[in-house]
C-alpha atoms as a printed R data frame, in Angstrom:
    type eleno elety resid chain resno       x       y       z
1   ATOM     1    CA   LEU     A     1  10.302  -5.677  25.277
2   ATOM     2    CA   SER     A     2  11.480  -7.025  21.728
3   ATOM     3    CA   ALA     A     3  13.174  -4.105  19.769
4   ATOM     4    CA   SER     A     4  10.886  -4.589  16.835
5   ATOM     5    CA   ALA     A     5   7.916  -3.937  19.980
6   ATOM     6    CA   LEU     A     6  10.059  -0.878  20.495
7   ATOM     7    CA   ALA     A     7  10.009   0.683  16.000
8   ATOM     8    CA   GLU     A     8   7.248   3.355  15.010
9   ATOM     9    CA   PRO     A     9   5.414   2.044  12.900
10  ATOM    10    CA   PHE     A    10   4.918   2.936   9.283
11  ATOM    11    CA   ARG     A    11   1.013   3.312   8.091
12  ATOM    12    CA   VAL     A    12   0.491   2.213   5.053
13  ATOM    13    CA   GLY     A    13  -2.325   2.623   2.927
14  ATOM    14    CA   MET     A    14  -4.079   0.578   0.067
15  ATOM    15    CA   GLU     A    15  -7.713  -0.254  -1.203
16  ATOM    16    CA   CYS     A    16  -6.869  -4.116  -0.612
17  ATOM    17    CA   GLY     A    17  -8.955  -4.893  -3.869
18  ATOM    18    CA   TYR     A    18  -7.160  -3.943  -6.501
19  ATOM    19    CA   ALA     A    19  -5.131  -7.740  -7.319
20  ATOM    20    CA   PRO     A    20  -2.578  -8.376  -8.017
21  ATOM    21    CA   PHE     A    21  -1.139  -5.570  -6.444
22  ATOM    22    CA   ASN     A    22  -3.252  -5.083  -3.166
23  ATOM    23    CA   TRP     A    23  -6.426  -7.721  -1.684
24  ATOM    24    CA   ALA     A    24  -7.804  -8.279   1.013
25  ATOM    25    CA   GLN     A    25  -8.444 -12.536   2.313
26  ATOM    26    CA   VAL     A    26 -10.022 -13.758   4.909
27  ATOM    27    CA   GLU     A    27  -7.291 -16.114   6.141
28  ATOM    28    CA   GLN     A    28  -3.646 -15.539   7.051
29  ATOM    29    CA   THR     A    29  -1.374 -16.399   4.458
30  ATOM    30    CA   GLU     A    30   2.160 -16.533   4.202
31  ATOM    31    CA   GLY     A    31   3.797 -13.211   2.982
32  ATOM    32    CA   SER     A    32   0.203 -11.222   3.882
33  ATOM    33    CA   VAL     A    33  -0.563  -8.822   6.830
34  ATOM    34    CA   PRO     A    34  -3.340  -7.593   9.272
35  ATOM    35    CA   ILE     A    35  -4.959  -4.855   8.322
36  ATOM    36    CA   ASP     A    36  -6.264  -3.020  10.878
37  ATOM    37    CA   GLY     A    37  -8.995  -2.814  12.304
38  ATOM    38    CA   ASN     A    38  -9.504  -6.874  12.337
39  ATOM    39    CA   GLN     A    39 -10.314  -6.637   8.541
40  ATOM    40    CA   GLY     A    40  -8.304  -9.822   7.738
41  ATOM    41    CA   TYR     A    41  -5.597  -9.559   6.094
42  ATOM    42    CA   ALA     A    42  -3.240  -8.086   2.555
43  ATOM    43    CA   ASP     A    43  -1.772  -9.446   0.123
44  ATOM    44    CA   GLY     A    44   0.005  -8.536  -3.143
45  ATOM    45    CA   TYR     A    45   2.745  -7.281  -4.436
46  ATOM    46    CA   ASP     A    46   2.160  -3.611  -2.993
47  ATOM    47    CA   VAL     A    47   2.035  -5.309   0.517
48  ATOM    48    CA   GLN     A    48   5.620  -6.943  -0.327
49  ATOM    49    CA   ILE     A    49   7.255  -3.481  -1.570
50  ATOM    50    CA   ALA     A    50   5.488  -2.391   1.799
51  ATOM    51    CA   LYS     A    51   6.988  -5.046   4.007
52  ATOM    52    CA   TYR     A    52  10.186  -4.864   2.443
53  ATOM    53    CA   VAL     A    53  10.131  -0.665   2.693
54  ATOM    54    CA   ALA     A    54   8.533  -1.104   6.678
55  ATOM    55    CA   ALA     A    55  12.229  -3.593   7.009
56  ATOM    56    CA   ARG     A    56  14.258  -1.328   5.500
57  ATOM    57    CA   LEU     A    57  12.792   1.536   7.889
58  ATOM    58    CA   GLY     A    58  13.020  -0.630  11.027
59  ATOM    59    CA   MET     A    59   9.811  -0.059  11.419
60  ATOM    60    CA   ASN     A    60   6.747  -2.133  11.558
61  ATOM    61    CA   LEU     A    61   4.342  -2.248   8.823
62  ATOM    62    CA   GLU     A    62   0.315  -1.573   9.673
63  ATOM    63    CA   ILE     A    63  -2.108  -1.821   6.535
64  ATOM    64    CA   TYR     A    64  -4.887   0.429   6.100
65  ATOM    65    CA   SER     A    65  -8.011  -0.131   4.064
66  ATOM    66    CA   ILE     A    66  -9.269   3.043   2.903
67  ATOM    67    CA   GLU     A    67 -11.265   3.256  -0.485
68  ATOM    68    CA   TRP     A    68  -9.491   5.073  -3.115
69  ATOM    69    CA   ASP     A    69 -11.074   8.642  -2.781
70  ATOM    70    CA   SER     A    70  -9.511   8.642   0.425
71  ATOM    71    CA   LEU     A    71  -6.204   7.543   0.280
72  ATOM    72    CA   LEU     A    72  -4.495  11.202  -1.142
73  ATOM    73    CA   PRO     A    73  -6.824  13.184   2.178
74  ATOM    74    CA   ALA     A    74  -5.544  10.580   4.451
75  ATOM    75    CA   LEU     A    75  -1.959  10.411   3.131
76  ATOM    76    CA   GLU     A    76  -2.281  14.932   3.485
77  ATOM    77    CA   SER     A    77  -3.543  14.371   6.604
78  ATOM    78    CA   GLY     A    78  -0.994  12.236   8.193
79  ATOM    79    CA   ALA     A    79  -3.598   9.714   9.148
80  ATOM    80    CA   ILE     A    80  -1.119   6.695   6.229
81  ATOM    81    CA   ASP     A    81   2.591   7.992   6.365
82  ATOM    82    CA   ALA     A    82   2.149   6.192   2.174
83  ATOM    83    CA   ILE     A    83   0.012   4.882  -0.280
84  ATOM    84    CA   ALA     A    84   1.154   1.434  -1.783
85  ATOM    85    CA   ALA     A    85  -1.637   1.651  -4.946
86  ATOM    86    CA   GLY     A    86  -1.137   1.274  -8.713
87  ATOM    87    CA   MET     A    87  -0.849   5.149  -8.661
88  ATOM    88    CA   SER     A    88   0.434   6.694 -11.298
89  ATOM    89    CA   PRO     A    89   2.038  10.324 -10.329
90  ATOM    90    CA   THR     A    90   0.223  12.306 -12.219
91  ATOM    91    CA   ALA     A    91   1.120  16.468 -12.450
92  ATOM    92    CA   GLU     A    92  -2.154  16.681 -10.307
93  ATOM    93    CA   ARG     A    93  -1.081  14.585  -7.761
94  ATOM    94    CA   ALA     A    94   2.702  15.149  -8.017
95  ATOM    95    CA   ALA     A    95   1.762  18.982  -6.568
96  ATOM    96    CA   GLN     A    96   0.374  17.691  -3.801
97  ATOM    97    CA   ILE     A    97   2.119  14.511  -2.589
98  ATOM    98    CA   ASP     A    98   5.784  13.101  -3.432
99  ATOM    99    CA   PHE     A    99   6.510   9.934  -5.674
100 ATOM   100    CA   THR     A   100   8.572   7.585  -5.037
101 ATOM   101    CA   ASP     A   101  10.889   5.610  -8.171
102 ATOM   102    CA   THR     A   102   8.027   3.400  -9.914
103 ATOM   103    CA   TYR     A   103   8.713  -0.050  -8.903
104 ATOM   104    CA   TYR     A   104   5.919  -1.423 -11.821
105 ATOM   105    CA   GLU     A   105   5.017   0.223 -14.983
106 ATOM   106    CA   SER     A   106   2.147  -0.821 -17.204
107 ATOM   107    CA   ASN     A   107   1.621   0.257 -21.096
108 ATOM   108    CA   LEU     A   108  -2.221  -0.381 -21.140
109 ATOM   109    CA   VAL     A   109  -3.312  -1.182 -24.796
110 ATOM   110    CA   VAL     A   110  -6.315  -2.162 -26.710
111 ATOM   111    CA   ILE     A   111  -6.927  -5.268 -28.474
112 ATOM   112    CA   ILE     A   112  -8.924  -6.314 -31.132
113 ATOM   113    CA   ARG     A   113 -10.390  -8.464 -34.261
114 ATOM   114    CA   LYS     A   114  -9.425  -7.470 -37.376
C-alpha cells in the first residue's frame, strides 16, 4: 500500500452550491474532488483551501455535500472534521465551534442609483 492509502481521511462538509466558493459538477476537472456518495465532483475556493489543509496534515481529503442548516450539527456529531464554507464567525457560532483565521473577507454593500 502507498503512504497516501494509509492516511486518515480529512472529512470536510460544504453545501457544494455556493459558487465561487464551492459547487458541484458532473464532470471531474483538474482541481475538483469527488463528493462522497458518488454525488459528482466539488470545486471552488473552499475546495482548494480544504485540499491545501488536508495535504499539510498528511490526510486524504473527503468532501461531503451537506445542507447549510446541517453543517454545524454534522461537525458537532463528528460526522465531519471541518466545515469549509462562507460561514461568518458570529458569537453564537463561536460558542459552539472553533474558527480558523479568516481566509476571505467580504464587505457587503448595497448600490443604488441617485
